[in-house]
N, C-alpha and C positions, 0 to 999 in steps of 0.2 A: 502381639494379641490386641494391644490398644489401637494400634493403627488399622488393623483389620476391622475392629469394632467401629472405628470412626468412619471407615469407607463403606461399611455395610449398608447403611440406608441408601447411599447414593447409588451403589451398585444394584440394589434391588429395584430401585426407582428406574434406573437405566434399562434393566431387563423387562420391566412392566411396560415402559414406553415402547421398547422393541417389539412387544406383543401387538400394540396398536399399529406400528408401522408394518408389521407382518400382515395384519389384516388389510391394510391399505395396499400392500403388495399383492394380496390375493385378488383384490378388485382390479388392480392394474394388469396382472396377468391375464385375467378373464377378458378385460377389454382388448388387450393385445391379441388374444386367441381369437376373439370374434372378428377383429379386423383382419387378422391373418387369414382366417377362413373366408371372409367375404372377398379378400383380394384375389383368391383363386379364381373367382369368376369376374374379377375387375371391378366389383362394386366398392370394395374397401380401400383400394389403392389411395384415393385422395385423402382418406383419414389417417394414413399412416404418420405423416409428419405432425399432425395435430395431436395424436395420441402420444407420440414421443415427447412433444412439448408439454403435455398435461402431466406426465409422470415426473417431469423434473422437479417440481416443488416438494414432492415427497422424497425424492433422492437427495436434494439439497439439504432437507431437513436432517436426513440421516448423516450426511457429511458433517453438518455442524455439530450434531450429537457425538459422533465418533471423534472429531476433532477436538471437541472440548474435553472428552473423556481421556484422550491420549496426550493432551497438552500441546498439540500442534494442529493448526488448521489444515483441512484438506481442500485444496484448490484445484479446480478443474475448469479449463477454458473449452467451451463448446464451439464448433463452427457454427456460424449463424445460419439459421433456417430461413433463407430468404430467396427471392427470385421465383422463377416459374415452378410448377409442380415437379418437373423433371429435375430441376436444380435442387429442390428440397429433398426429393427422394435420393438423389445422388449423395447429398450431405448425410442423410440418415444412415445410409449403409456404409459410407466411407469413414465417418467419424468414430473412432474407436471408443470414444466416451459414451455413445449411445449403446453400443454393444455391451459394455461393462455395466451400464445401468440396468439393462434387461437381465443380465446374468445375475446381478444382486437381487432383483426382484424374485427371481426363480429360486435362488439358493437361500435367500433369507426367510422365505415364507414358512417353512415347517419348523426350522430350528428357533425362529423368532417366537412362534406361538408356544413351542414346547418349553422354551426357557422362561417365557412370561408365566406359563402355568405353574412351573416349578417354583419361580420366585414368589408367587402368590401363595401357594399351597404349603410349601415346606416350612416357612417361619410360623404359620398358623398351626400346622401339625405338630411342630416341635414343641410349641408352647402348650398345646393341648395334651401331648404325651406326658410332658413334665408335670402337668397339673392333675393327672389321673389320681394320684393318692389324695388329693385335696377334695375332689368332688365325686368320687365314684359311689360313696355312700349316700350322697345327697340325691341321686337320681332315682326315680321310681323303677326303672328298669335295669337290667344288666348292661354293662359297659363292654363293648366289643372292639378290640384293637388288635390288628395283625393276626386275625383269626383266633385270638384268645379271649375267652369270657372272664372278666375280672369279677371274681366272687370273694376274694379274701385279700388281706393286706399284703402277703407275700406276692400275690399275683399283681396287685396295684404297684408295689414297689419295682417289680420286675418289668412292668409296662413302662414305668417312668425311666428306667434305664435305656429304653429304646430311644429316648430323646437325645441321647449322646451321639450316636451315629447320624441321626437327623440333623442335629445342630452342627456336626462337622461339615455336613453337606451344605447347610445354609451358609456356613462360613466361607465357602468356596465361591459365593456369589461375586466378589470382586474379581476373581480369576475368570469366571464366566463372562462378566461384563467387559472385561478387557479383551478376551478372546473374540467377543461379538464385534467390539470396536476395531480390533485389528482385521478381522475379516471384511468389515465395511471399508476400512482403508486400503486393503488389498484389491477389492473389487471396484471401489468408487473412486480411488485416488487416479492420478494421471497414469495413462498408459506408459510402458517403458519407452523412453525416448521423447515423450510428449513434452516434458519439462524442459529438456535440452532444445527441443524444436521452438517452443515458445520463447526461450531465452535467446536463441539465435535470432528469431524474428525481432525481439525487442532490441538487441544490439544492432541489427541491420537498420532498423527504423531510427534509432538515436544516432547512428554513425551518419546516415543520410542527412538527418537534421543538423548535426554538427558541421558536415561539409557545406550544407546550404547557408548556415550561420557564419562560417568561416569566409565563404564567398561574399556574402553580403557586407561582412566587415572589411574585407579587402577593397571592395567597391566604395564603401564609405570613406575609407582612408584616402583612396585614390581621388574621390571627389573633393575631399577636404583639401588635399594638397594641391589639386589642380585649380580650384576656385579660390583658395585662400593664399597660402604661403607662396605657391609658385607664381601666381599673378603679381603678387607684391615684390618678390625677388626680380622678376622680369621689369617691374616698374623701377626698381632700384638701379638696375643696369642701364635703363634708358636715361634715368635722371642723371647718372653719373657720367654717362656718354655726352649728354647735352652740356653738363657743367664743364667737361673737358673742352668742348668746342668753344664755349663762352669764357673760358679763363683768361684769354688774352684780350678779347674784345670788351667783355662786360664782367669784370670780377664780382661785382655785387650780385648780379643775376646768377653767376656760377656758385657763389657762396650760398645763396638762397636755395638752389637746386641740391646743393650737397646737404644742406640741413633737412630738406624734404626727404631726400634719399635716407638719411639717417633715421628719421622718424618712420619712414616705410619699412626699413629694415628692422627697426624695433617691433613694429607691428607684425612683421613676418616671423620674427623670432617668438613672439607671444603665441601666434597661431600654431607654429611648429610644436611648442611646448604643449598647447591643448591637444594636438594630435597624438603626440607621444603619450600624454596622460590618458587619452582614450584607448590606447593600445595596452599599456601596462603602466599604471601610476608609479612614478619613482618613489613616492612616499611609502608604497608597500615594501619596496626593497630596502629603503633606508631606515624606516621606523616600524614596519609591521602593520598587521591589519587593523589592530585597535586604534593606532594613531591615524590611520587613513580613514577609518569610519569617523573618528572624532572631527577630522577635516570636513568630510562630507556633511556631517551634522551642523557644523559652523557655517557652512554655505547654504544650507537648506532655508527657504523662505518660510517654512513652517517650524515652529519650536519643536526640538527634538529631545526626548529623554533617552539616556543611553544605559544599558545594563550589559556590560561587556566583561565576560568572564576570562580571566588571563592566568590564574594560578590554581594551585591544588589539583584536584582530580580532573579539572577541565583542560589542563595544560598538555599538549601533545608530548609524548616521550621523546621523540627524536630531537627536538630543540624547544627548550622551555618557552612558552608563550607564543610559539609559531606553529602554523599548519603548513602543509605542502604548498608551494607557490601557486600551483593551478587552482587549488581550492581557495586560497586567499583571494586571488584574482577574481574568481568566479563570485565569491561572496561580496567582494567589493562592488562589482558591477551589478549584482542582484539588488544591493541596497541602494545604489545610485539610481537604478531604473524604478524601484519602488517609490523612492522619494519623488522622482520625476512624475510618476503616475498619480501619486497622491496630490501633488501640487496642481496638476493639470485638471484632474477629474473629480476628486473627492470632496473638495470644500472643507477638508479637515483643519482643525485648529491645534491639533496636537499629534505628534508622531512619537511612537516608542520603538527603539531598535534594540534587540536582544541578541547577544552572541554567545553561544556556549557549545557544548557537546564534550567530546573526549578525544583521545589520540586516534580513535577509530572513526569518528564522525564529527564533522563540523555542522553545527545547526545555527541557521540564521532566521530570525523572526521580526517582521516589521509590522507594527499595529498602528492603525490610524482611527480617529474618531469621526470620520467623514460620513457621507450618505449611504455608503454601502452599495450593494447591488453590482459590484464589480464582476466582469466576466471576461473570459479569454476570447479574443478575436484574432483572426489570422493576421499576422504582421504587427500585432499590438505588443505593448510592453509585457503584459503578463505572459503571452505565448513565448516571447523571447526569454523570459525568465525560466520557463519550463524547459525550453530547448537547451539552455545553457546548463541547467541542473541535470538533465537526462543525458547530456553529452558526456557528463562525468560519473555516470551511473548513479546519479542522485535522484531526488524527486521533489516536486513542489506541491504544497497543500494550500488550498485557497479557501478561506471562510469569509463570506461578505454577504450577510443577510440584508434585505432592505432596511435602511435606517442605520446600518453599521452595527458594530465596528467591522472594518476590514483587517483580516489578519493573513499576511503572506508568509508561510513557512517553508524553508528550503533546507533539506537534509542532504549533506554531501559526504559520502564515504571517503575516509582518508587512508584506509588500511591500518595495519598494526605496526 
């Protein structure tokens, strides 16, 4: 009873607002009817896409209301109304979301007005009925209620008893409000199979982006090996070959060439280590993500503050202090790229790196106090961070108002 009482005002308010959306639906249905009638003679055809576009704010408002009432947002993706008139008309009639919107307008019209009227009248009628014994003697004329003229105390008390069934009906307002919200979700939610189709499209796009990123990474590794370590190793071979030829005739020159070959081999080894570090940093395998981030922070030209959660509720269940290897590698490269971006473009004097989440999700956040106004550009570092996150079914959130600060947040699902 207490829970029903607490939810009663919100339910009545929901039904009352539903009355206003029902009146909005009335005007929308009228506009659609006029356009449909005009389209029979060809005049209203160009207006069809625009009328469909104009009713969407009302429908989206109802989705937000119903989603909030039910505790789960209702998300629908429309096909874009763009291109020529023929393309727009084809989209209007092809997209099931448009048909479901029109169905909701028609079906919500009468019940919405009726429920709003009851939500407004019944609470007032219940209170009035219960108060008849208080005021019937004070009125100059007789009190009429349910066809009965109250002229005595027994009749007044009998009339007050009628407040009980009225009050019971009022107490059903939360049920009615939930029913209205469920009906809105059934009509305005995604069409059967639409969510799966959207998900397939998302996975197709992220898979293509992951393949592109993988190809670009392979080309980078090949270029680094060709221009760096491979050239130096070739130089070592040449120097050692010359030293072998000069060994008998000029031992000093041969020894000098051997020393140069040794220095060149050392440089080649260093470059190979850099390439390997770019593929998968060994420190991740040996010491874990926290130590790897600490090493990144130590090499950063901008001072870095670290907030790295490793214990308690933030530790993954599978291995204390460790997340899956793919997620740790993604987080490492995200942070490395964010540091590089901040160093090149932000003018920041301080970076903050936070690492947290749970066994199901790894969260990385990089904050800088730079100039802000960062944006994604094709081929840029932020676009690369987004592609890397989406390839693992994660997401990137960017906040960078002019004047700063800039916050890059990446959320990577790890499973349970």
